[in-house]
C-alpha distance (Angstrom), angle and dihedral (degrees) to the residues before:
residue distance angle dihedral
M1 . . .
T2 3.82 . .
E3 3.82 124.0 .
K4 3.77 90.9 -104.7
D5 3.81 91.5 51.3
S6 3.78 90.0 49.1
L7 3.82 90.8 49.9
L8 3.80 92.5 48.6
Q9 3.83 92.3 48.6
S10 3.79 90.9 47.3
I11 3.83 91.5 52.4
I12 3.78 90.8 50.0
E13 3.82 91.2 47.1
G14 3.86 89.9 51.9
I15 3.78 90.0 51.8
Q16 3.76 94.0 48.5
E17 3.81 93.3 48.1
K18 3.84 90.1 64.4
K19 3.78 93.6 39.8
G20 3.81 97.6 -108.1
K21 3.75 112.8 -177.5
N22 3.85 137.5 -139.9
I23 3.79 93.8 19.8
C24 3.77 113.5 -169.8
T25 3.80 133.0 174.9
I26 3.75 120.5 -158.3
Q27 3.80 116.9 -162.8
L28 3.82 107.8 -145.1
K29 3.80 99.2 170.8
S30 3.80 94.2 109.0
V31 3.77 96.4 41.5
P32 3.86 111.7 101.6
G33 3.83 112.0 -122.4
A34 3.78 95.7 14.2
V35 3.79 113.6 153.0
C36 3.82 94.8 -141.6
D37 3.79 142.3 7.5
Y38 3.85 96.9 -110.6
F39 3.74 141.8 20.7
V40 3.80 115.7 -157.9
I41 3.85 111.6 -162.8
C42 3.78 127.9 -173.5
E43 3.74 141.5 145.3
G44 3.78 142.7 -133.9
K45 3.79 125.9 -155.8
T46 3.82 97.0 -126.7
P47 3.81 137.2 18.9
T48 3.85 87.6 -104.2
Q49 3.76 90.4 57.4
V50 3.85 92.9 44.4
S51 3.82 87.8 53.3
A52 3.80 91.7 46.4
L53 3.80 90.3 51.2
A54 3.79 91.1 54.1
D55 3.80 91.3 49.3
S56 3.77 91.8 48.3
I57 3.77 92.9 49.5
D58 3.82 90.8 48.8
E59 3.87 93.0 49.0
T60 3.82 94.6 43.8
V61 3.77 94.7 48.2
K62 3.83 92.2 46.8
R63 3.87 90.3 49.0
N64 3.79 95.1 47.6
T65 3.77 104.6 31.5
Y66 3.79 107.7 14.3
E67 3.86 89.1 -127.2
N68 3.72 128.6 136.4
P69 3.78 126.9 -157.7
V70 3.85 114.9 -100.3
R71 3.81 88.9 -139.0
V72 3.79 139.6 -1.3
H73 3.83 121.0 -161.5
G74 3.78 131.7 -175.6
Q75 3.75 102.9 31.4
Q76 3.76 96.4 130.6
R77 3.81 97.0 61.8
A78 3.78 95.7 23.7
E79 3.79 93.4 -154.6
W80 3.83 94.0 114.7
I81 3.79 120.0 8.3
G82 3.80 120.5 -171.9
M83 3.81 119.4 -161.9
D84 3.82 116.8 -170.1
Y85 3.75 115.6 -155.9
G86 3.82 93.9 169.9
N87 3.77 102.3 -111.5
I88 3.82 91.9 28.4
I89 3.79 126.3 50.7
V90 3.76 119.1 -167.2
H91 3.84 122.9 -153.4
I92 3.77 118.5 -166.1
F93 3.78 113.3 -173.0
L94 3.76 144.2 179.6
P95 3.85 104.7 -119.4
E96 3.81 95.8 -110.7
L97 3.82 93.1 50.7
R98 3.78 91.8 47.0
S99 3.75 89.4 53.8
F100 3.84 91.7 46.5
Y101 3.80 97.2 49.6
N102 3.86 92.3 37.0
I103 3.83 93.3 -167.2
D104 3.82 90.0 158.2
N105 3.79 87.0 77.5
L106 3.80 101.6 41.5
W107 3.78 92.7 95.0
E108 3.77 103.8 38.3
D109 3.83 89.8 162.0
A110 3.84 90.6 59.6
R111 3.79 122.2 90.2
S112 3.74 113.2 -106.0
E113 3.76 132.8 -172.1
H114 3.76 130.5 -163.5
I115 3.77 113.3 -140.1
P116 3.88 119.0 -151.8
S117 3.76 116.7 -108.6
I118 3.80 116.4 -129.1
D119 3.78 112.7 -128.4
């Protein structure tokens, strides 16, 4: 398993630990001009859960890969938190904001995968 695969799996594990919903990965490697290799998108029902998801991702990634995000935005309002891990950018949304911004469909030519939620 490569470092990038380990990072991606750790991010997904962190989301699943706090019961994040509608998890999707979008592989952008082959898209010209893409800012990263992957987007990971998920949602939490409340700002408290959105914040908990970000904390869980951070802790799980540090434990498994010893990596820290380059930047984290949106923690104060916790309606949309973006976590930049360089080659992987994580977006954690409230459902209504995810629907409004619709970033899942910005790269329709990219390969996407839906990851099962753990209930």
